[in-house]
KOLGU-4560 file (N, C-alpha, C; in nm, 3 decimals, padded with zeros to 5 digits):
<recs>
<n_xx: 14.929 n_yy: 04.042 n_zz: 18.942 ca_xx: 14.828 ca_yy: 04.108 ca_zz: 18.857 c_xx: 14.834 c_yy: 04.045 c_zz: 18.714 mol: A seq: 1 type: MET>
<n_xx: 14.728 n_yy: 04.010 n_zz: 18.659 ca_xx: 14.733 ca_yy: 03.948 ca_zz: 18.523 c_xx: 14.622 c_yy: 04.041 c_zz: 18.442 mol: A seq: 2 type: GLN>
<n_xx: 14.681 n_yy: 04.075 n_zz: 18.324 ca_xx: 14.603 ca_yy: 04.157 ca_zz: 18.227 c_xx: 14.532 c_yy: 04.046 c_zz: 18.158 mol: A seq: 3 type: TYR>
<n_xx: 14.395 n_yy: 04.064 n_zz: 18.141 ca_xx: 14.319 ca_yy: 03.958 ca_zz: 18.067 c_xx: 14.283 c_yy: 04.015 c_zz: 17.923 mol: A seq: 4 type: ILE>
<n_xx: 14.217 n_yy: 04.117 n_zz: 17.901 ca_xx: 14.184 ca_yy: 04.170 ca_zz: 17.773 c_xx: 14.132 c_yy: 04.310 c_zz: 17.798 mol: A seq: 5 type: THR>
<n_xx: 14.076 n_yy: 04.364 n_zz: 17.693 ca_xx: 14.001 ca_yy: 04.493 ca_zz: 17.694 c_xx: 13.854 c_yy: 04.475 c_zz: 17.669 mol: A seq: 6 type: ASN>
<n_xx: 13.766 n_yy: 04.551 n_zz: 17.741 ca_xx: 13.626 ca_yy: 04.542 ca_zz: 17.725 c_xx: 13.583 c_yy: 04.625 c_zz: 17.593 mol: A seq: 7 type: LEU>
<n_xx: 13.478 n_yy: 04.589 n_zz: 17.529 ca_xx: 13.434 ca_yy: 04.664 ca_zz: 17.429 c_xx: 13.314 c_yy: 04.742 c_zz: 17.476 mol: A seq: 8 type: ASP>
<n_xx: 13.332 n_yy: 04.876 n_zz: 17.472 ca_xx: 13.240 ca_yy: 04.965 ca_zz: 17.537 c_xx: 13.103 c_yy: 04.964 c_zz: 17.466 mol: A seq: 9 type: ARG>
<n_xx: 13.105 n_yy: 04.930 n_zz: 17.337 ca_xx: 12.972 ca_yy: 04.928 ca_zz: 17.259 c_xx: 12.885 c_yy: 04.810 c_zz: 17.312 mol: A seq: 10 type: LYS>
<n_xx: 12.940 n_yy: 04.709 n_zz: 17.368 ca_xx: 12.858 ca_yy: 04.600 ca_zz: 17.414 c_xx: 12.791 c_yy: 04.631 c_zz: 17.553 mol: A seq: 11 type: LYS>
<n_xx: 12.825 n_yy: 04.740 n_zz: 17.605 ca_xx: 12.764 ca_yy: 04.768 ca_zz: 17.738 c_xx: 12.648 c_yy: 04.862 c_zz: 17.737 mol: A seq: 12 type: LEU>
<n_xx: 12.599 n_yy: 04.896 n_zz: 17.619 ca_xx: 12.460 ca_yy: 04.971 ca_zz: 17.595 c_xx: 12.476 c_yy: 05.103 c_zz: 17.686 mol: A seq: 13 type: GLY>
<n_xx: 12.375 n_yy: 05.117 n_zz: 17.756 ca_xx: 12.360 ca_yy: 05.234 ca_zz: 17.843 c_xx: 12.467 c_yy: 05.254 c_zz: 17.949 mol: A seq: 14 type: VAL>
<n_xx: 12.542 n_yy: 05.141 n_zz: 17.989 ca_xx: 12.654 ca_yy: 05.163 ca_zz: 18.074 c_xx: 12.778 c_yy: 05.193 c_zz: 18.009 mol: A seq: 15 type: TYR>
<n_xx: 12.788 n_yy: 05.211 n_zz: 17.880 ca_xx: 12.905 ca_yy: 05.247 ca_zz: 17.815 c_xx: 12.984 c_yy: 05.369 c_zz: 17.867 mol: A seq: 16 type: GLU>
<n_xx: 12.901 n_yy: 05.482 n_zz: 17.899 ca_xx: 12.960 ca_yy: 05.596 ca_zz: 17.948 c_xx: 13.006 c_yy: 05.586 c_zz: 18.095 mol: A seq: 17 type: ASN>
<n_xx: 12.964 n_yy: 05.495 n_zz: 18.166 ca_xx: 13.003 ca_yy: 05.471 ca_zz: 18.312 c_xx: 13.143 c_yy: 05.396 c_zz: 18.331 mol: A seq: 18 type: ARG>
<n_xx: 13.190 n_yy: 05.345 n_zz: 18.220 ca_xx: 13.311 ca_yy: 05.265 ca_zz: 18.227 c_xx: 13.441 c_yy: 05.359 c_zz: 18.240 mol: A seq: 19 type: LEU>
<n_xx: 13.518 n_yy: 05.325 n_zz: 18.338 ca_xx: 13.637 ca_yy: 05.409 ca_zz: 18.380 c_xx: 13.751 c_yy: 05.359 c_zz: 18.286 mol: A seq: 20 type: ILE>
<n_xx: 13.769 n_yy: 05.241 n_zz: 18.265 ca_xx: 13.878 ca_yy: 05.189 ca_zz: 18.184 c_xx: 13.836 c_yy: 05.063 c_zz: 18.103 mol: A seq: 21 type: THR>
<n_xx: 13.894 n_yy: 05.030 n_zz: 17.984 ca_xx: 13.854 ca_yy: 04.914 ca_zz: 17.911 c_xx: 13.931 c_yy: 04.792 c_zz: 17.955 mol: A seq: 22 type: GLU>
<n_xx: 14.035 n_yy: 04.817 n_zz: 18.031 ca_xx: 14.135 ca_yy: 04.705 ca_zz: 18.067 c_xx: 14.063 c_yy: 04.618 c_zz: 18.173 mol: A seq: 23 type: GLU>
<n_xx: 14.067 n_yy: 04.487 n_zz: 18.149 ca_xx: 14.032 ca_yy: 04.387 ca_zz: 18.251 c_xx: 14.152 c_yy: 04.324 c_zz: 18.308 mol: A seq: 24 type: VAL>
<n_xx: 14.162 n_yy: 04.331 n_zz: 18.442 ca_xx: 14.281 ca_yy: 04.297 ca_zz: 18.527 c_xx: 14.234 c_yy: 04.205 c_zz: 18.630 mol: A seq: 25 type: ILE>
<n_xx: 14.301 n_yy: 04.101 n_zz: 18.654 ca_xx: 14.273 ca_yy: 04.002 ca_zz: 18.760 c_xx: 14.382 c_yy: 04.039 c_zz: 18.869 mol: A seq: 26 type: LEU>
<n_xx: 14.351 n_yy: 04.095 n_zz: 18.973 ca_xx: 14.436 ca_yy: 04.125 ca_zz: 19.083 c_xx: 14.466 c_yy: 04.002 c_zz: 19.164 mol: A seq: 27 type: THR>
<n_xx: 14.599 n_yy: 03.999 n_zz: 19.219 ca_xx: 14.638 ca_yy: 03.899 ca_zz: 19.302 c_xx: 14.538 c_yy: 03.881 c_zz: 19.430 mol: A seq: 28 type: ASP>
<n_xx: 14.496 n_yy: 03.997 n_zz: 19.471 ca_xx: 14.405 ca_yy: 03.993 ca_zz: 19.591 c_xx: 14.263 c_yy: 03.921 c_zz: 19.555 mol: A seq: 29 type: GLU>
<n_xx: 14.213 n_yy: 03.949 n_zz: 19.441 ca_xx: 14.089 ca_yy: 03.867 ca_zz: 19.404 c_xx: 14.125 c_yy: 03.730 c_zz: 19.372 mol: A seq: 30 type: ARG>
<n_xx: 14.233 n_yy: 03.696 n_zz: 19.295 ca_xx: 14.255 ca_yy: 03.564 ca_zz: 19.278 c_xx: 14.296 c_yy: 03.481 c_zz: 19.407 mol: A seq: 31 type: LEU>
<n_xx: 14.373 n_yy: 03.527 n_zz: 19.499 ca_xx: 14.414 ca_yy: 03.439 ca_zz: 19.606 c_xx: 14.328 c_yy: 03.460 c_zz: 19.716 mol: A seq: 32 type: TYR>
<n_xx: 14.256 n_yy: 03.570 n_zz: 19.752 ca_xx: 14.178 ca_yy: 03.592 ca_zz: 19.865 c_xx: 14.031 c_yy: 03.577 c_zz: 19.841 mol: A seq: 33 type: GLU>
<n_xx: 13.987 n_yy: 03.556 n_zz: 19.709 ca_xx: 13.852 ca_yy: 03.521 ca_zz: 19.687 c_xx: 13.826 c_yy: 03.404 c_zz: 19.605 mol: A seq: 34 type: HIS>
<n_xx: 13.876 n_yy: 03.418 n_zz: 19.478 ca_xx: 13.848 ca_yy: 03.320 ca_zz: 19.374 c_xx: 13.898 c_yy: 03.174 c_zz: 19.410 mol: A seq: 35 type: ILE>
<n_xx: 14.040 n_yy: 03.166 n_zz: 19.449 ca_xx: 14.079 ca_yy: 03.037 ca_zz: 19.482 c_xx: 14.032 c_yy: 02.989 c_zz: 19.607 mol: A seq: 36 type: LEU>
<n_xx: 13.999 n_yy: 03.069 n_zz: 19.707 ca_xx: 13.924 ca_yy: 03.027 ca_zz: 19.822 c_xx: 13.785 c_yy: 02.981 c_zz: 19.814 mol: A seq: 37 type: LEU>
<n_xx: 13.705 n_yy: 03.043 n_zz: 19.727 ca_xx: 13.565 ca_yy: 03.001 ca_zz: 19.718 c_xx: 13.509 c_yy: 02.950 c_zz: 19.588 mol: A seq: 38 type: PHE>
<n_xx: 13.592 n_yy: 02.964 n_zz: 19.489 ca_xx: 13.554 ca_yy: 02.918 ca_zz: 19.354 c_xx: 13.681 c_yy: 02.852 c_zz: 19.272 mol: A seq: 39 type: HIS>
<n_xx: 13.759 n_yy: 02.769 n_zz: 19.353 ca_xx: 13.867 ca_yy: 02.718 ca_zz: 19.286 c_xx: 13.848 c_yy: 02.621 c_zz: 19.173 mol: A seq: 40 type: GLU>
<n_xx: 13.740 n_yy: 02.527 n_zz: 19.192 ca_xx: 13.707 ca_yy: 02.428 ca_zz: 19.090 c_xx: 13.656 c_yy: 02.504 c_zz: 18.960 mol: A seq: 41 type: GLU>
<n_xx: 13.559 n_yy: 02.599 n_zz: 18.983 ca_xx: 13.507 ca_yy: 02.684 ca_zz: 18.857 c_xx: 13.621 c_yy: 02.749 c_zz: 18.791 mol: A seq: 42 type: GLU>
<n_xx: 13.711 n_yy: 02.807 n_zz: 18.876 ca_xx: 13.818 ca_yy: 02.896 ca_zz: 18.818 c_xx: 13.899 c_yy: 02.791 c_zz: 18.720 mol: A seq: 43 type: TYR>
<n_xx: 13.934 n_yy: 02.681 n_zz: 18.771 ca_xx: 14.021 ca_yy: 02.584 ca_zz: 18.692 c_xx: 13.944 c_yy: 02.547 c_zz: 18.568 mol: A seq: 44 type: LYS>
<n_xx: 13.816 n_yy: 02.524 n_zz: 18.571 ca_xx: 13.746 ca_yy: 02.488 ca_zz: 18.448 c_xx: 13.731 c_yy: 02.615 c_zz: 18.348 mol: A seq: 45 type: GLN>
<n_xx: 13.714 n_yy: 02.731 n_zz: 18.404 ca_xx: 13.685 ca_yy: 02.846 ca_zz: 18.318 c_xx: 13.812 c_yy: 02.926 c_zz: 18.276 mol: A seq: 46 type: LEU>
<n_xx: 13.922 n_yy: 02.904 n_zz: 18.350 ca_xx: 14.047 ca_yy: 02.979 ca_zz: 18.314 c_xx: 14.062 c_yy: 03.001 c_zz: 18.167 mol: A seq: 47 type: ARG>
<n_xx: 14.067 n_yy: 02.878 n_zz: 18.091 ca_xx: 14.107 ca_yy: 02.891 ca_zz: 17.949 c_xx: 14.003 c_yy: 02.982 c_zz: 17.869 mol: A seq: 48 type: PRO>
<n_xx: 13.889 n_yy: 03.000 n_zz: 17.925 ca_xx: 13.767 ca_yy: 03.065 ca_zz: 17.858 c_xx: 13.756 c_yy: 03.207 c_zz: 17.887 mol: A seq: 49 type: TYR>
<n_xx: 13.824 n_yy: 03.261 n_zz: 17.993 ca_xx: 13.793 ca_yy: 03.389 ca_zz: 18.054 c_xx: 13.795 c_yy: 03.506 c_zz: 17.948 mol: A seq: 50 type: ILE>
<n_xx: 13.904 n_yy: 03.500 n_zz: 17.873 ca_xx: 13.918 ca_yy: 03.602 ca_zz: 17.773 c_xx: 13.801 c_yy: 03.596 c_zz: 17.670 mol: A seq: 51 type: LYS>
<n_xx: 13.767 n_yy: 03.485 n_zz: 17.628 ca_xx: 13.651 ca_yy: 03.457 ca_zz: 17.532 c_xx: 13.517 c_yy: 03.502 c_zz: 17.583 mol: A seq: 52 type: SER>
<n_xx: 13.501 n_yy: 03.475 n_zz: 17.717 ca_xx: 13.370 ca_yy: 03.518 ca_zz: 17.787 c_xx: 13.369 c_yy: 03.667 c_zz: 17.784 mol: A seq: 53 type: ILE>
<n_xx: 13.465 n_yy: 03.732 n_zz: 17.803 ca_xx: 13.473 ca_yy: 03.885 ca_zz: 17.819 c_xx: 13.459 c_yy: 03.946 c_zz: 17.679 mol: A seq: 54 type: ILE>
<n_xx: 13.530 n_yy: 03.886 n_zz: 17.577 ca_xx: 13.538 ca_yy: 03.937 ca_zz: 17.445 c_xx: 13.409 c_yy: 03.905 c_zz: 17.359 mol: A seq: 55 type: GLU>
<n_xx: 13.349 n_yy: 03.798 n_zz: 17.393 ca_xx: 13.227 ca_yy: 03.753 ca_zz: 17.322 c_xx: 13.121 c_yy: 03.692 c_zz: 17.404 mol: A seq: 56 type: ASP>
<n_xx: 13.059 n_yy: 03.761 n_zz: 17.499 ca_xx: 12.955 ca_yy: 03.707 ca_zz: 17.587 c_xx: 12.834 c_yy: 03.685 c_zz: 17.516 mol: A seq: 57 type: PRO>
<n_xx: 12.755 n_yy: 03.598 n_zz: 17.565 ca_xx: 12.620 ca_yy: 03.579 ca_zz: 17.521 c_xx: 12.525 c_yy: 03.677 c_zz: 17.574 mol: A seq: 58 type: ASP>
<n_xx: 12.550 n_yy: 03.728 n_zz: 17.702 ca_xx: 12.478 ca_yy: 03.830 ca_zz: 17.760 c_xx: 12.553 c_yy: 03.909 c_zz: 17.858 mol: A seq: 59 type: TYR>
<n_xx: 12.523 n_yy: 04.038 n_zz: 17.880 ca_xx: 12.585 ca_yy: 04.124 ca_zz: 17.988 c_xx: 12.478 c_yy: 04.176 c_zz: 18.066 mol: A seq: 60 type: ILE>
<n_xx: 12.467 n_yy: 04.155 n_zz: 18.203 ca_xx: 12.366 ca_yy: 04.210 ca_zz: 18.273 c_xx: 12.421 c_yy: 04.276 c_zz: 18.397 mol: A seq: 61 type: VAL>
<n_xx: 12.346 n_yy: 04.368 n_zz: 18.451 ca_xx: 12.386 ca_yy: 04.450 ca_zz: 18.573 c_xx: 12.382 c_yy: 04.349 c_zz: 18.702 mol: A seq: 62 type: GLU>
<n_xx: 12.483 n_yy: 04.367 n_zz: 18.779 ca_xx: 12.473 ca_yy: 04.291 ca_zz: 18.914 c_xx: 12.393 c_yy: 04.378 c_zz: 19.009 mol: A seq: 63 type: ASP>
<n_xx: 12.296 n_yy: 04.308 n_zz: 19.050 ca_xx: 12.199 ca_yy: 04.393 ca_zz: 19.154 c_xx: 12.247 c_yy: 04.380 c_zz: 19.291 mol: A seq: 64 type: ASN>
<n_xx: 12.359 n_yy: 04.319 n_zz: 19.321 ca_xx: 12.420 ca_yy: 04.314 ca_zz: 19.456 c_xx: 12.542 c_yy: 04.406 c_zz: 19.458 mol: A seq: 65 type: ARG>
<n_xx: 12.610 n_yy: 04.438 n_zz: 19.360 ca_xx: 12.720 ca_yy: 04.521 ca_zz: 19.365 c_xx: 12.710 c_yy: 04.639 c_zz: 19.268 mol: A seq: 66 type: ARG>
<n_xx: 12.718 n_yy: 04.759 n_zz: 19.316 ca_xx: 12.694 ca_yy: 04.882 ca_zz: 19.237 c_xx: 12.813 c_yy: 04.889 c_zz: 19.126 mol: A seq: 67 type: GLU>
<n_xx: 12.778 n_yy: 04.926 n_zz: 19.011 ca_xx: 12.870 ca_yy: 04.945 ca_zz: 18.904 c_xx: 12.935 c_yy: 04.820 c_zz: 18.865 mol: A seq: 68 type: ASP>
<n_xx: 12.874 n_yy: 04.708 n_zz: 18.868 ca_xx: 12.932 ca_yy: 04.586 ca_zz: 18.832 c_xx: 12.849 c_yy: 04.516 c_zz: 18.730 mol: A seq: 69 type: THR>
<n_xx: 12.900 n_yy: 04.479 n_zz: 18.623 ca_xx: 12.837 ca_yy: 04.394 ca_zz: 18.526 c_xx: 12.874 c_yy: 04.249 c_zz: 18.530 mol: A seq: 70 type: MET>
<n_xx: 12.781 n_yy: 04.170 n_zz: 18.482 ca_xx: 12.817 ca_yy: 04.019 ca_zz: 18.482 c_xx: 12.814 c_yy: 03.983 c_zz: 18.343 mol: A seq: 71 type: ILE>
<n_xx: 12.920 n_yy: 03.905 n_zz: 18.298 ca_xx: 12.929 ca_yy: 03.859 ca_zz: 18.171 c_xx: 12.897 c_yy: 03.715 c_zz: 18.161 mol: A seq: 72 type: TYR>
<n_xx: 12.799 n_yy: 03.665 n_zz: 18.081 ca_xx: 12.760 ca_yy: 03.530 ca_zz: 18.068 c_xx: 12.787 c_yy: 03.467 c_zz: 17.921 mol: A seq: 73 type: LEU>
<n_xx: 12.821 n_yy: 03.352 n_zz: 17.936 ca_xx: 12.846 ca_yy: 03.279 ca_zz: 17.803 c_xx: 12.837 c_yy: 03.122 c_zz: 17.821 mol: A seq: 74 type: LYS>
<n_xx: 12.766 n_yy: 03.055 n_zz: 17.737 ca_xx: 12.762 ca_yy: 02.908 ca_zz: 17.755 c_xx: 12.875 c_yy: 02.853 c_zz: 17.686 mol: A seq: 75 type: GLU>
<n_xx: 12.944 n_yy: 02.765 n_zz: 17.764 ca_xx: 13.069 ca_yy: 02.696 ca_zz: 17.712 c_xx: 13.035 c_yy: 02.555 c_zz: 17.682 mol: A seq: 76 type: ILE>
<n_xx: 13.026 n_yy: 02.521 n_zz: 17.560 ca_xx: 12.988 ca_yy: 02.379 ca_zz: 17.523 c_xx: 13.090 c_yy: 02.279 c_zz: 17.573 mol: A seq: 77 type: ASP>
<n_xx: 13.220 n_yy: 02.325 n_zz: 17.566 ca_xx: 13.315 ca_yy: 02.211 ca_zz: 17.607 c_xx: 13.301 c_yy: 02.166 c_zz: 17.743 mol: A seq: 78 type: ASP>
<n_xx: 13.248 n_yy: 02.242 n_zz: 17.833 ca_xx: 13.234 ca_yy: 02.198 ca_zz: 17.977 c_xx: 13.088 c_yy: 02.179 c_zz: 18.018 mol: A seq: 79 type: ILE>
<n_xx: 12.994 n_yy: 02.214 n_zz: 17.919 ca_xx: 12.854 ca_yy: 02.181 ca_zz: 17.948 c_xx: 12.794 c_yy: 02.255 c_zz: 18.058 mol: A seq: 80 type: GLY>
<n_xx: 12.825 n_yy: 02.385 n_zz: 18.065 ca_xx: 12.757 ca_yy: 02.472 ca_zz: 18.175 c_xx: 12.762 c_yy: 02.608 c_zz: 18.131 mol: A seq: 81 type: LYS>
<n_xx: 12.683 n_yy: 02.689 n_zz: 18.189 ca_xx: 12.677 ca_yy: 02.836 ca_zz: 18.171 c_xx: 12.779 c_yy: 02.896 c_zz: 18.255 mol: A seq: 82 type: ASN>
<n_xx: 12.865 n_yy: 02.998 n_zz: 18.193 ca_xx: 12.979 ca_yy: 03.052 ca_zz: 18.262 c_xx: 12.951 c_yy: 03.193 c_zz: 18.297 mol: A seq: 83 type: SER>
<n_xx: 12.994 n_yy: 03.238 n_zz: 18.413 ca_xx: 12.972 ca_yy: 03.372 ca_zz: 18.459 c_xx: 13.102 c_yy: 03.429 c_zz: 18.499 mol: A seq: 84 type: THR>
<n_xx: 13.126 n_yy: 03.555 n_zz: 18.453 ca_xx: 13.253 ca_yy: 03.632 ca_zz: 18.493 c_xx: 13.213 c_yy: 03.763 c_zz: 18.542 mol: A seq: 85 type: ILE>
</recs>
């Protein structure tokens, strides 16, 4: 399990009060049983930027496929693509 950072409730707008905890944790299950299996190359590129994406996103949108899930978006100039966490 890896602690990443804390969320800023104020950036979540109407979803601020739905937040259970501010801590962002990457579990071993998500890392080894999903991320590295299906998104390994993206993870390798984005790993150095994950904390920055969460702390200073360009946009935060609601995930319409997963209830109570927000998607953090940030353009990363160093790798020339939009990044989603």
